N, CA, C, O and the ligand as a Tripos MOL2 file, in Angstrom:
@<TRIPOS>MOLECULE
protein
  257   255    65     0     0
PROTEIN
NO_CHARGES

@<TRIPOS>ATOM
      1 N         -15.1380   -5.9190    3.2210 N.3       1 MET1
      2 CA        -13.9990   -5.5660    2.3700 C.3       1 MET1
      3 C         -12.6900   -5.9080    3.0620 C.2       1 MET1
      4 O         -12.4130   -5.4570    4.1730 O.2       1 MET1
      5 N         -11.8920   -6.7150    2.3750 N.am      2 LYS2
      6 CA        -10.6640   -7.2170    2.9890 C.3       2 LYS2
      7 C          -9.6570   -6.1130    3.2990 C.2       2 LYS2
      8 O          -8.9570   -6.1740    4.3100 O.2       2 LYS2
      9 N          -9.5830   -5.1180    2.4450 N.am      3 TYR3
     10 CA         -8.5900   -4.0610    2.6340 C.3       3 TYR3
     11 C          -8.7760   -3.3450    3.9690 C.2       3 TYR3
     12 O          -7.8160   -2.9630    4.6380 O.2       3 TYR3
     13 N         -10.0220   -3.1820    4.3250 N.am      4 LYS4
     14 CA        -10.3440   -2.4680    5.5600 C.3       4 LYS4
     15 C          -9.6420   -3.1010    6.7580 C.2       4 LYS4
     16 O          -8.9990   -2.4150    7.5520 O.2       4 LYS4
     17 N          -9.7750   -4.3970    6.8720 N.am      5 LYS5
     18 CA         -9.1450   -5.0940    7.9920 C.3       5 LYS5
     19 C          -7.6320   -4.9650    7.9380 C.2       5 LYS5
     20 O          -6.9730   -4.7680    8.9580 O.2       5 LYS5
     21 N          -7.0990   -5.0790    6.7410 N.am      6 LYS6
     22 CA         -5.6550   -4.9570    6.5680 C.3       6 LYS6
     23 C          -5.1680   -3.5950    7.0340 C.2       6 LYS6
     24 O          -4.1600   -3.4910    7.7330 O.2       6 LYS6
     25 N          -5.8830   -2.5630    6.6460 N.am      7 VAL7
     26 CA         -5.4830   -1.2040    7.0140 C.3       7 VAL7
     27 C          -5.5730   -1.0110    8.5200 C.2       7 VAL7
     28 O          -4.6970   -0.3960    9.1290 O.2       7 VAL7
     29 N          -6.6250   -1.5350    9.1110 N.am      8 GLU8
     30 CA         -6.7600   -1.4000   10.5630 C.3       8 GLU8
     31 C          -5.6220   -2.1030   11.2920 C.2       8 GLU8
     32 O          -5.0610   -1.5620   12.2450 O.2       8 GLU8
     33 N          -5.2880   -3.2880   10.8510 N.am      9 ALA9
     34 CA         -4.1830   -4.0400   11.4510 C.3       9 ALA9
     35 C          -2.8710   -3.3030   11.2450 C.2       9 ALA9
     36 O          -2.0250   -3.2440   12.1370 O.2       9 ALA9
     37 N          -2.7190   -2.7420   10.0520 N.am     10 MET10
     38 CA         -1.4980   -2.0470    9.6910 C.3      10 MET10
     39 C          -1.3200   -0.7790   10.5270 C.2      10 MET10
     40 O          -0.2230   -0.4780   10.9970 O.2      10 MET10
     41 N          -2.4160   -0.0480   10.7020 N.am     11 ARG11
     42 CA         -2.3340    1.2220   11.4440 C.3      11 ARG11
     43 C          -1.8890    0.9960   12.8760 C.2      11 ARG11
     44 O          -1.2220    1.8510   13.4590 O.2      11 ARG11
     45 N          -2.2430   -0.1260   13.4420 N.am     12 ARG12
     46 CA         -1.8290   -0.4320   14.8080 C.3      12 ARG12
     47 C          -0.3180   -0.5940   14.9020 C.2      12 ARG12
     48 O           0.2800   -0.3170   15.9420 O.2      12 ARG12
     49 N           0.2930   -1.0420   13.8170 N.am     13 THR13
     50 CA          1.7340   -1.2710   13.8370 C.3      13 THR13
     51 C           2.5160   -0.0470   13.3860 C.2      13 THR13
     52 O           3.7370    0.0060   13.5270 O.2      13 THR13
     53 N           1.8110    0.9270   12.8480 N.am     14 LEU14
     54 CA          2.4970    2.1090   12.3450 C.3      14 LEU14
     55 C           2.6440    3.1710   13.4240 C.2      14 LEU14
     56 O           1.8720    3.2040   14.3830 O.2      14 LEU14
     57 N           3.6390    4.0410   13.2630 N.am     15 PRO15
     58 CA          3.7140    5.2100   14.1460 C.3      15 PRO15
     59 C           2.4930    6.1090   13.9720 C.2      15 PRO15
     60 O           1.6170    5.8340   13.1520 O.2      15 PRO15
     61 N           2.4500    7.1680   14.7420 N.am     16 GLU16
     62 CA          1.2900    8.0480   14.7670 C.3      16 GLU16
     63 C           0.9060    8.6290   13.4130 C.2      16 GLU16
     64 O          -0.2630    8.9090   13.1510 O.2      16 GLU16
     65 N           1.8900    8.8010   12.5720 N.am     17 SER17
     66 CA          1.6690    9.4580   11.2860 C.3      17 SER17
     67 C           0.5380    8.8440   10.4790 C.2      17 SER17
     68 O           0.4010    7.6240   10.3960 O.2      17 SER17
     69 N          -0.2540    9.6980    9.8970 N.am     18 GLU18
     70 CA         -1.3660    9.2410    9.0750 C.3      18 GLU18
     71 C          -0.9930    9.2010    7.6010 C.2      18 GLU18
     72 O          -1.7910    8.7890    6.7590 O.2      18 GLU18
     73 N           0.2200    9.6310    7.3010 N.am     19 GLU19
     74 CA          0.6460    9.6790    5.9150 C.3      19 GLU19
     75 C           1.8330    8.7650    5.6760 C.2      19 GLU19
     76 O           2.6580    8.5420    6.5620 O.2      19 GLU19
     77 N           1.9010    8.2480    4.4790 N.am     20 LEU20
     78 CA          3.0720    7.4810    4.0720 C.3      20 LEU20
     79 C           3.6160    8.0840    2.7960 C.2      20 LEU20
     80 O           2.8640    8.4760    1.9030 O.2      20 LEU20
     81 N           4.9340    8.1530    2.7260 N.am     21 GLU21
     82 CA          5.5380    8.6830    1.5230 C.3      21 GLU21
     83 C           5.9790    7.5490    0.6190 C.2      21 GLU21
     84 O           6.5880    6.5800    1.0710 O.2      21 GLU21
     85 N           5.6700    7.6760   -0.6450 N.am     22 CYS22
     86 CA          6.1050    6.6930   -1.6210 C.3      22 CYS22
     87 C           7.5850    6.9140   -1.9260 C.2      22 CYS22
     88 O           7.9740    8.0120   -2.3230 O.2      22 CYS22
     89 N           8.4140    5.8840   -1.7440 N.am     23 PRO23
     90 CA          9.8510    6.0460   -2.0100 C.3      23 PRO23
     91 C          10.1450    6.2440   -3.4980 C.2      23 PRO23
     92 O          11.2160    6.7280   -3.8610 O.2      23 PRO23
     93 N           9.2140    5.8790   -4.3380 N.am     24 GLU24
     94 CA          9.4290    5.9770   -5.7790 C.3      24 GLU24
     95 C           9.1400    7.3750   -6.3080 C.2      24 GLU24
     96 O           9.9770    7.9740   -6.9830 O.2      24 GLU24
     97 N           7.9590    7.8910   -6.0020 N.am     25 CYS25
     98 CA          7.5630    9.1830   -6.5690 C.3      25 CYS25
     99 C           7.5960   10.3160   -5.5490 C.2      25 CYS25
    100 O           7.3530   11.4730   -5.8910 O.2      25 CYS25
    101 N           7.9040    9.9750   -4.2720 N.am     26 LYS26
    102 CA          8.0680   10.9760   -3.2110 C.3      26 LYS26
    103 C           6.7900   11.7410   -2.8800 C.2      26 LYS26
    104 O           6.8380   12.8090   -2.2710 O.2      26 LYS26
    105 N           5.6750   11.1990   -3.2770 N.am     27 LEU27
    106 CA          4.4030   11.8070   -2.8990 C.3      27 LEU27
    107 C           3.9070   11.1550   -1.6090 C.2      27 LEU27
    108 O           4.1810    9.9850   -1.3410 O.2      27 LEU27
    109 N           3.1770   11.9330   -0.8210 N.am     28 SER28
    110 CA          2.6020   11.4010    0.4050 C.3      28 SER28
    111 C           1.1620   11.0020    0.1820 C.2      28 SER28
    112 O           0.4150   11.6850   -0.5200 O.2      28 SER28
    113 N           0.7810    9.9000    0.7800 N.am     29 PHE29
    114 CA         -0.5840    9.4090    0.6330 C.3      29 PHE29
    115 C          -1.1800    9.1320    1.9960 C.2      29 PHE29
    116 O          -0.4780    8.7740    2.9410 O.2      29 PHE29
    117 N          -2.4770    9.3020    2.0780 N.am     30 TYR30
    118 CA         -3.1470    8.9830    3.3280 C.3      30 TYR30
    119 C          -4.4530    8.2290    3.1210 C.2      30 TYR30
    120 O          -5.1700    7.9430    4.0800 O.2      30 TYR30
    121 N          -4.7610    7.9080    1.8680 N.am     31 ASP31
    122 CA         -5.9450    7.0750    1.6600 C.3      31 ASP31
    123 C          -5.5700    5.6200    1.8750 C.2      31 ASP31
    124 O          -4.4170    5.2300    1.6900 O.2      31 ASP31
    125 N          -6.5430    4.8270    2.2620 N.am     32 GLU32
    126 CA         -6.2050    3.4820    2.7310 C.3      32 GLU32
    127 C          -5.6950    2.5630    1.6290 C.2      32 GLU32
    128 O          -4.9090    1.6580    1.9070 O.2      32 GLU32
    129 N          -6.1160    2.7700    0.3980 N.am     33 PHE33
    130 CA         -5.6320    1.8920   -0.6700 C.3      33 PHE33
    131 C          -4.1390    2.1180   -0.9130 C.2      33 PHE33
    132 O          -3.3720    1.1660   -1.0570 O.2      33 PHE33
    133 N          -3.7480    3.3620   -0.9550 N.am     34 ASN34
    134 CA         -2.3280    3.6470   -1.1360 C.3      34 ASN34
    135 C          -1.5120    3.2340    0.0860 C.2      34 ASN34
    136 O          -0.3640    2.8110   -0.0510 O.2      34 ASN34
    137 N          -2.0840    3.3510    1.2580 N.am     35 MET35
    138 CA         -1.3540    2.9460    2.4600 C.3      35 MET35
    139 C          -1.1170    1.4450    2.4830 C.2      35 MET35
    140 O          -0.0320    0.9850    2.8390 O.2      35 MET35
    141 N          -2.1240    0.6900    2.1050 N.am     36 VAL36
    142 CA         -1.9530   -0.7660    2.0210 C.3      36 VAL36
    143 C          -0.9000   -1.0970    0.9770 C.2      36 VAL36
    144 O          -0.0280   -1.9410    1.1890 O.2      36 VAL36
    145 N          -1.0010   -0.4190   -0.1410 N.am     37 CYS37
    146 CA         -0.0660   -0.6610   -1.2290 C.3      37 CYS37
    147 C           1.3590   -0.2970   -0.8040 C.2      37 CYS37
    148 O           2.2980   -1.0470   -1.0730 O.2      37 CYS37
    149 N           1.5170    0.8290   -0.1560 N.am     38 LEU38
    150 CA          2.8460    1.2550    0.2950 C.3      38 LEU38
    151 C           3.4250    0.2940    1.3250 C.2      38 LEU38
    152 O           4.6220    0.0080    1.3170 O.2      38 LEU38
    153 N           2.5770   -0.1950    2.2000 N.am     39 THR39
    154 CA          3.0500   -1.1200    3.2260 C.3      39 THR39
    155 C           3.4090   -2.4770    2.6230 C.2      39 THR39
    156 O           4.3840   -3.1140    3.0210 O.2      39 THR39
    157 N           2.6060   -2.8970    1.6610 N.am     40 THR40
    158 CA          2.7950   -4.2190    1.0740 C.3      40 THR40
    159 C           3.8740   -4.2200    0.0070 C.2      40 THR40
    160 O           4.7260   -5.1080   -0.0320 O.2      40 THR40
    161 N           3.8310   -3.2180   -0.8560 N.am     41 LEU41
    162 CA          4.7020   -3.2210   -2.0410 C.3      41 LEU41
    163 C           5.8260   -2.1910   -1.9670 C.2      41 LEU41
    164 O           6.6900   -2.1450   -2.8430 O.2      41 LEU41
    165 N           5.8140   -1.3790   -0.9390 N.am     42 LYS42
    166 CA          6.8030   -0.3050   -0.7980 C.3      42 LYS42
    167 C           6.7050    0.7210   -1.9260 C.2      42 LYS42
    168 O           7.6960    1.3640   -2.2730 O.2      42 LYS42
    169 N           5.5370    0.8680   -2.4840 N.am     43 MET43
    170 CA          5.2950    1.9390   -3.4550 C.3      43 MET43
    171 C           3.7890    2.1830   -3.5510 C.2      43 MET43
    172 O           2.9790    1.3380   -3.1700 O.2      43 MET43
    173 N           3.4380    3.3640   -4.0720 N.am     44 CYS44
    174 CA          2.0270    3.6990   -4.1520 C.3      44 CYS44
    175 C           1.3520    2.9310   -5.2890 C.2      44 CYS44
    176 O           2.0190    2.2600   -6.0760 O.2      44 CYS44
    177 N           0.0570    3.0320   -5.3670 N.am     45 LEU45
    178 CA         -0.6900    2.2960   -6.3880 C.3      45 LEU45
    179 C          -0.2450    2.6620   -7.7900 C.2      45 LEU45
    180 O          -0.1050    1.8020   -8.6600 O.2      45 LEU45
    181 N          -0.0280    3.9400   -7.9920 N.am     46 LEU46
    182 CA          0.3710    4.4140   -9.3160 C.3      46 LEU46
    183 C           1.7150    3.8090   -9.7310 C.2      46 LEU46
    184 O           1.8750    3.3150  -10.8470 O.2      46 LEU46
    185 N           2.6740    3.8610   -8.8060 N.am     47 CYS47
    186 CA          3.9960    3.2940   -9.0970 C.3      47 CYS47
    187 C           3.9010    1.7830   -9.2620 C.2      47 CYS47
    188 O           4.5490    1.2060  -10.1350 O.2      47 CYS47
    189 N           3.0970    1.1500   -8.4280 N.am     48 ALA48
    190 CA          2.9410   -0.2980   -8.5230 C.3      48 ALA48
    191 C           2.3810   -0.6780   -9.8860 C.2      48 ALA48
    192 O           2.8330   -1.6380  -10.5100 O.2      48 ALA48
    193 N           1.4040    0.0750  -10.3360 N.am     49 ASN49
    194 CA          0.8170   -0.2110  -11.6460 C.3      49 ASN49
    195 C           1.8130    0.0150  -12.7690 C.2      49 ASN49
    196 O           1.8040   -0.6870  -13.7800 O.2      49 ASN49
    197 N           2.6580    0.9910  -12.5770 N.am     50 ARG50
    198 CA          3.6650    1.2750  -13.5990 C.3      50 ARG50
    199 C           4.7930    0.2550  -13.6050 C.2      50 ARG50
    200 O           5.2740   -0.1470  -14.6640 O.2      50 ARG50
    201 N           5.2110   -0.1600  -12.4130 N.am     51 LYS51
    202 CA          6.4590   -0.9180  -12.3010 C.3      51 LYS51
    203 C           6.2840   -2.4220  -12.1480 C.2      51 LYS51
    204 O           7.1600   -3.1960  -12.5330 O.2      51 LYS51
    205 N           5.1630   -2.8320  -11.5900 N.am     52 LEU52
    206 CA          4.9800   -4.2570  -11.3350 C.3      52 LEU52
    207 C           3.9030   -4.8080  -12.2540 C.2      52 LEU52
    208 O           2.9520   -4.1110  -12.6100 O.2      52 LEU52
    209 N           4.0670   -6.0610  -12.6300 N.am     53 ASP53
    210 CA          2.9500   -6.6180  -13.3850 C.3      53 ASP53
    211 C           1.8840   -7.1380  -12.4230 C.2      53 ASP53
    212 O           2.1330   -7.3570  -11.2380 O.2      53 ASP53
    213 N           0.7070   -7.3220  -12.9690 N.am     54 LYS54
    214 CA         -0.4500   -7.5980  -12.1150 C.3      54 LYS54
    215 C          -0.2910   -8.8870  -11.3210 C.2      54 LYS54
    216 O          -0.7990   -8.9980  -10.2050 O.2      54 LYS54
    217 N           0.4000   -9.8440  -11.8820 N.am     55 GLN55
    218 CA          0.5870  -11.1080  -11.1760 C.3      55 GLN55
    219 C           1.3680  -10.8930   -9.8800 C.2      55 GLN55
    220 O           1.0220  -11.4670   -8.8480 O.2      55 GLN55
    221 N           2.3970  -10.0860   -9.9240 N.am     56 ILE56
    222 CA          3.1890   -9.8110   -8.7260 C.3      56 ILE56
    223 C           2.3430   -9.0880   -7.6860 C.2      56 ILE56
    224 O           2.3940   -9.4100   -6.4990 O.2      56 ILE56
    225 N           1.5750   -8.1230   -8.1340 N.am     57 ILE57
    226 CA          0.7160   -7.3870   -7.2070 C.3      57 ILE57
    227 C          -0.2610   -8.3350   -6.5220 C.2      57 ILE57
    228 O          -0.4630   -8.2640   -5.3100 O.2      57 ILE57
    229 N          -0.8590   -9.2140   -7.3030 N.am     58 LYS58
    230 CA         -1.8070  -10.1750   -6.7290 C.3      58 LYS58
    231 C          -1.1290  -11.0800   -5.7110 C.2      58 LYS58
    232 O          -1.6970  -11.3640   -4.6560 O.2      58 LYS58
    233 N           0.0640  -11.5290   -6.0160 N.am     59 GLU59
    234 CA          0.7810  -12.4020   -5.0860 C.3      59 GLU59
    235 C           1.0860  -11.6770   -3.7880 C.2      59 GLU59
    236 O           0.9650  -12.2460   -2.7030 O.2      59 GLU59
    237 N           1.4800  -10.4220   -3.9050 N.am     60 LYS60
    238 CA          1.8160   -9.6510   -2.7030 C.3      60 LYS60
    239 C           0.5900   -9.4020   -1.8350 C.2      60 LYS60
    240 O           0.6620   -9.3760   -0.6070 O.2      60 LYS60
    241 N          -0.5210   -9.2220   -2.5070 N.am     61 TYR61
    242 CA         -1.7540   -8.9760   -1.7690 C.3      61 TYR61
    243 C          -2.4050  -10.2560   -1.2780 C.2      61 TYR61
    244 O          -3.3350  -10.2170   -0.4730 O.2      61 TYR61
    245 N          -1.9250  -11.3730   -1.7540 N.am     62 HIS62
    246 CA         -2.5160  -12.6710   -1.4320 C.3      62 HIS62
    247 C          -3.9890  -12.7260   -1.7860 C.2      62 HIS62
    248 O          -4.8230  -13.1980   -1.0140 O.2      62 HIS62
    249 N          -4.2840  -12.2270   -2.9830 N.am     63 VAL63
    250 CA         -5.6670  -12.3170   -3.4610 C.3      63 VAL63
    251 C          -5.6930  -13.1100   -4.7590 C.2      63 VAL63
    252 O          -4.6750  -13.2810   -5.4290 O.2      63 VAL63
    253 N          -6.8680  -13.5810   -5.0880 N.am     64 GLU64
    254 CA         -7.0230  -14.3760   -6.3170 C.3      64 GLU64
    255 C          -7.0590  -13.4490   -7.5200 C.2      64 GLU64
    256 O          -7.1840  -13.9130   -8.6530 O.2      64 GLU64
    257 ZN          4.5900    6.3680   -6.0380 Zn       65 ZN65
@<TRIPOS>BOND
     1     1     2 1
     2     2     3 1
     3     3     4 2
     4     3     5 am
     5     5     6 1
     6     6     7 1
     7     7     8 2
     8     7     9 am
     9     9    10 1
    10    10    11 1
    11    11    12 2
    12    11    13 am
    13    13    14 1
    14    14    15 1
    15    15    16 2
    16    15    17 am
    17    17    18 1
    18    18    19 1
    19    19    20 2
    20    19    21 am
    21    21    22 1
    22    22    23 1
    23    23    24 2
    24    23    25 am
    25    25    26 1
    26    26    27 1
    27    27    28 2
    28    27    29 am
    29    29    30 1
    30    30    31 1
    31    31    32 2
    32    31    33 am
    33    33    34 1
    34    34    35 1
    35    35    36 2
    36    35    37 am
    37    37    38 1
    38    38    39 1
    39    39    40 2
    40    39    41 am
    41    41    42 1
    42    42    43 1
    43    43    44 2
    44    43    45 am
    45    45    46 1
    46    46    47 1
    47    47    48 2
    48    47    49 am
    49    49    50 1
    50    50    51 1
    51    51    52 2
    52    51    53 am
    53    53    54 1
    54    54    55 1
    55    55    56 2
    56    55    57 am
    57    57    58 1
    58    58    59 1
    59    59    60 2
    60    59    61 am
    61    61    62 1
    62    62    63 1
    63    63    64 2
    64    63    65 am
    65    65    66 1
    66    66    67 1
    67    67    68 2
    68    67    69 am
    69    69    70 1
    70    70    71 1
    71    71    72 2
    72    71    73 am
    73    73    74 1
    74    74    75 1
    75    75    76 2
    76    75    77 am
    77    77    78 1
    78    78    79 1
    79    79    80 2
    80    79    81 am
    81    81    82 1
    82    82    83 1
    83    83    84 2
    84    83    85 am
    85    85    86 1
    86    86    87 1
    87    87    88 2
    88    87    89 am
    89    89    90 1
    90    90    91 1
    91    91    92 2
    92    91    93 am
    93    93    94 1
    94    94    95 1
    95    95    96 2
    96    95    97 am
    97    97    98 1
    98    98    99 1
    99    99   100 2
   100    99   101 am
   101   101   102 1
   102   102   103 1
   103   103   104 2
   104   103   105 am
   105   105   106 1
   106   106   107 1
   107   107   108 2
   108   107   109 am
   109   109   110 1
   110   110   111 1
   111   111   112 2
   112   111   113 am
   113   113   114 1
   114   114   115 1
   115   115   116 2
   116   115   117 am
   117   117   118 1
   118   118   119 1
   119   119   120 2
   120   119   121 am
   121   121   122 1
   122   122   123 1
   123   123   124 2
   124   123   125 am
   125   125   126 1
   126   126   127 1
   127   127   128 2
   128   127   129 am
   129   129   130 1
   130   130   131 1
   131   131   132 2
   132   131   133 am
   133   133   134 1
   134   134   135 1
   135   135   136 2
   136   135   137 am
   137   137   138 1
   138   138   139 1
   139   139   140 2
   140   139   141 am
   141   141   142 1
   142   142   143 1
   143   143   144 2
   144   143   145 am
   145   145   146 1
   146   146   147 1
   147   147   148 2
   148   147   149 am
   149   149   150 1
   150   150   151 1
   151   151   152 2
   152   151   153 am
   153   153   154 1
   154   154   155 1
   155   155   156 2
   156   155   157 am
   157   157   158 1
   158   158   159 1
   159   159   160 2
   160   159   161 am
   161   161   162 1
   162   162   163 1
   163   163   164 2
   164   163   165 am
   165   165   166 1
   166   166   167 1
   167   167   168 2
   168   167   169 am
   169   169   170 1
   170   170   171 1
   171   171   172 2
   172   171   173 am
   173   173   174 1
   174   174   175 1
   175   175   176 2
   176   175   177 am
   177   177   178 1
   178   178   179 1
   179   179   180 2
   180   179   181 am
   181   181   182 1
   182   182   183 1
   183   183   184 2
   184   183   185 am
   185   185   186 1
   186   186   187 1
   187   187   188 2
   188   187   189 am
   189   189   190 1
   190   190   191 1
   191   191   192 2
   192   191   193 am
   193   193   194 1
   194   194   195 1
   195   195   196 2
   196   195   197 am
   197   197   198 1
   198   198   199 1
   199   199   200 2
   200   199   201 am
   201   201   202 1
   202   202   203 1
   203   203   204 2
   204   203   205 am
   205   205   206 1
   206   206   207 1
   207   207   208 2
   208   207   209 am
   209   209   210 1
   210   210   211 1
   211   211   212 2
   212   211   213 am
   213   213   214 1
   214   214   215 1
   215   215   216 2
   216   215   217 am
   217   217   218 1
   218   218   219 1
   219   219   220 2
   220   219   221 am
   221   221   222 1
   222   222   223 1
   223   223   224 2
   224   223   225 am
   225   225   226 1
   226   226   227 1
   227   227   228 2
   228   227   229 am
   229   229   230 1
   230   230   231 1
   231   231   232 2
   232   231   233 am
   233   233   234 1
   234   234   235 1
   235   235   236 2
   236   235   237 am
   237   237   238 1
   238   238   239 1
   239   239   240 2
   240   239   241 am
   241   241   242 1
   242   242   243 1
   243   243   244 2
   244   243   245 am
   245   245   246 1
   246   246   247 1
   247   247   248 2
   248   247   249 am
   249   249   250 1
   250   250   251 1
   251   251   252 2
   252   251   253 am
   253   253   254 1
   254   254   255 1
   255   255   256 2
@<TRIPOS>SUBSTRUCTURE
     1 MET1         2 RESIDUE 1 A MET
     2 LYS2         6 RESIDUE 1 A LYS
     3 TYR3        10 RESIDUE 1 A TYR
     4 LYS4        14 RESIDUE 1 A LYS
     5 LYS5        18 RESIDUE 1 A LYS
     6 LYS6        22 RESIDUE 1 A LYS
     7 VAL7        26 RESIDUE 1 A VAL
     8 GLU8        30 RESIDUE 1 A GLU
     9 ALA9        34 RESIDUE 1 A ALA
    10 MET10       38 RESIDUE 1 A MET
    11 ARG11       42 RESIDUE 1 A ARG
    12 ARG12       46 RESIDUE 1 A ARG
    13 THR13       50 RESIDUE 1 A THR
    14 LEU14       54 RESIDUE 1 A LEU
    15 PRO15       58 RESIDUE 1 A PRO
    16 GLU16       62 RESIDUE 1 A GLU
    17 SER17       66 RESIDUE 1 A SER
    18 GLU18       70 RESIDUE 1 A GLU
    19 GLU19       74 RESIDUE 1 A GLU
    20 LEU20       78 RESIDUE 1 A LEU
    21 GLU21       82 RESIDUE 1 A GLU
    22 CYS22       86 RESIDUE 1 A CYS
    23 PRO23       90 RESIDUE 1 A PRO
    24 GLU24       94 RESIDUE 1 A GLU
    25 CYS25       98 RESIDUE 1 A CYS
    26 LYS26      102 RESIDUE 1 A LYS
    27 LEU27      106 RESIDUE 1 A LEU
    28 SER28      110 RESIDUE 1 A SER
    29 PHE29      114 RESIDUE 1 A PHE
    30 TYR30      118 RESIDUE 1 A TYR
    31 ASP31      122 RESIDUE 1 A ASP
    32 GLU32      126 RESIDUE 1 A GLU
    33 PHE33      130 RESIDUE 1 A PHE
    34 ASN34      134 RESIDUE 1 A ASN
    35 MET35      138 RESIDUE 1 A MET
    36 VAL36      142 RESIDUE 1 A VAL
    37 CYS37      146 RESIDUE 1 A CYS
    38 LEU38      150 RESIDUE 1 A LEU
    39 THR39      154 RESIDUE 1 A THR
    40 THR40      158 RESIDUE 1 A THR
    41 LEU41      162 RESIDUE 1 A LEU
    42 LYS42      166 RESIDUE 1 A LYS
    43 MET43      170 RESIDUE 1 A MET
    44 CYS44      174 RESIDUE 1 A CYS
    45 LEU45      178 RESIDUE 1 A LEU
    46 LEU46      182 RESIDUE 1 A LEU
    47 CYS47      186 RESIDUE 1 A CYS
    48 ALA48      190 RESIDUE 1 A ALA
    49 ASN49      194 RESIDUE 1 A ASN
    50 ARG50      198 RESIDUE 1 A ARG
    51 LYS51      202 RESIDUE 1 A LYS
    52 LEU52      206 RESIDUE 1 A LEU
    53 ASP53      210 RESIDUE 1 A ASP
    54 LYS54      214 RESIDUE 1 A LYS
    55 GLN55      218 RESIDUE 1 A GLN
    56 ILE56      222 RESIDUE 1 A ILE
    57 ILE57      226 RESIDUE 1 A ILE
    58 LYS58      230 RESIDUE 1 A LYS
    59 GLU59      234 RESIDUE 1 A GLU
    60 LYS60      238 RESIDUE 1 A LYS
    61 TYR61      242 RESIDUE 1 A TYR
    62 HIS62      246 RESIDUE 1 A HIS
    63 VAL63      250 RESIDUE 1 A VAL
    64 GLU64      254 RESIDUE 1 A GLU
    65 ZN65       257 GROUP 0 **** ****
């Protein structure tokens, strides 16, 4: 699973904190999908789905 590697790489660059706060909805997340999303898109999955169209999300994730 590609996300796994991304999260591991990302965690090495992050401070000790295991949580990330979404600047849009101000909720904190600690699951890896939301963390990848927050790092990549600067918002959680929910906000990304609401605010961005799928093409942009795919481009940011560099997936097909
Ligand atoms: Zn959010």
